[in-house]
Structure formats: structure tokens, C-alpha cells
C-alpha positions in Angstrom: 45.3 -1.3 -8.6 46.9 -4.6 -9.6 50.5 -5.5 -9.0 51.5 -4.4 -12.5 50.0 -0.9 -11.8 47.4 -1.5 -14.5 43.9 -0.3 -13.6 41.0 -2.7 -14.0 37.8 -1.6 -15.8 36.1 -1.5 -12.4 38.7 0.8 -11.0 38.4 3.1 -14.0 34.6 3.3 -13.6 35.0 3.9 -9.9 37.3 6.9 -10.6 34.6 8.5 -12.7 32.1 8.4 -9.8 34.4 9.1 -6.8 36.8 12.0 -6.2 40.5 11.0 -6.5 42.4 10.0 -3.4 44.7 13.0 -2.9 47.7 12.9 -0.5 49.7 15.8 -2.1 46.7 18.2 -2.6 43.7 19.4 -0.7 40.5 20.1 -2.7 38.3 23.0 -1.7 35.0 22.5 -3.4 33.6 25.8 -2.1 36.1 28.0 -4.0 37.1 25.3 -6.5 40.8 25.3 -5.6 43.4 22.6 -5.2 46.2 23.5 -2.7 49.5 21.7 -2.5 49.7 20.4 1.1 53.5 20.9 1.5 53.9 24.2 -0.4 50.6 25.9 0.0 50.6 26.5 -3.8 47.0 27.0 -5.0 45.6 26.0 -8.3 42.4 27.8 -9.1 40.0 25.6 -11.1 37.9 28.6 -12.0 40.8 29.7 -14.2 40.6 26.6 -16.3 37.9 27.7 -18.7 39.7 26.6 -21.8 42.0 23.7 -22.7 44.9 26.3 -23.1 44.3 27.6 -19.5 44.1 24.0 -18.2 47.3 23.0 -19.9 49.0 26.2 -18.7 48.3 25.2 -15.1 49.6 21.7 -15.7 52.9 23.0 -17.1 53.2 25.6 -14.4 53.1 22.9 -11.7 55.3 20.6 -13.8 58.0 23.3 -13.9 58.1 23.6 -10.1 61.2 21.9 -8.5 59.0 20.4 -5.8 56.5 18.8 -8.3 57.4 15.1 -8.2 55.6 12.5 -10.3 53.0 11.8 -7.6 52.2 15.5 -7.3 51.7 15.8 -11.1 49.7 12.5 -11.2 47.3 13.7 -8.5 46.9 17.1 -10.2 46.0 15.4 -13.4 43.5 13.1 -11.6 41.9 16.1 -9.9 41.6 17.9 -13.2 40.2 14.8 -14.8 37.5 14.4 -12.1 36.6 18.0 -11.4 37.0 19.6 -14.9 36.8 16.5 -17.2 38.7 18.3 -20.0 37.9 15.8 -22.8 34.2 16.4 -22.3 34.2 20.1 -21.2 37.2 21.8 -22.8 38.3 20.0 -25.9 35.7 17.5 -27.0 36.7 15.8 -30.2 39.8 18.1 -30.4 37.7 21.3 -30.6 38.2 24.1 -28.1 35.2 25.0 -26.1 34.5 26.9 -22.9 34.1 25.0 -19.6 30.6 23.7 -19.1 31.1 22.0 -15.7 30.4 23.0 -12.2 31.5 19.8 -10.3 32.5 21.0 -6.9 32.1 17.9 -4.7 
């Protein structure tokens, strides 16, 4: 990332192909969960079948006293990579069921 914290086009493309670098979370592709390293709090990606369920998880974590901006940012990056909500949950603003099985 550049000094101004603005991502280049190359960095954005790279994000699409590579799992996000996580320091607050641990991804388990076998059971599709994301676990907060410090708290042991588990987010079950199998429970994100709709945009409402996905958003519910985001706000559950956001409401935690231990969820700092980095924790939220990494959660969103993981959701973006493993679920890809804009393509799989709410494409063109329309609700749809999850069609992805990206478990890397």
C-alpha cells in the first residue's frame, strides 16, 4: 500500500486472487470459520447465506468492545474474499442465496 494508504490497481487485483493477510483472525477453510485470535470468537461463514445474515455478523463483531478498527477491517476483507457478497449475496442490490464455496 502506498504512503497515503491508497491501494493501487495492482494491489486490488492481487486481493481478488490471494487470501487477505490476517493478523487478528485465523481462517479455517475446512469448516469455513474465522476465529478471532485474541478472544477465540468464531464467525461461521456457513451462516452467511444471505446479505442480511452477513450484515448481522458484521454488526455483531462491530458491537464487541474488543473489536478495534483493524479487527473489523480484516473481518470485512475475509468476507470479501471468501464470500464475495456483491457477487454472491446481493448482486445489483437484489437478495440472493450464497452461491460460493471458496474455502482456500
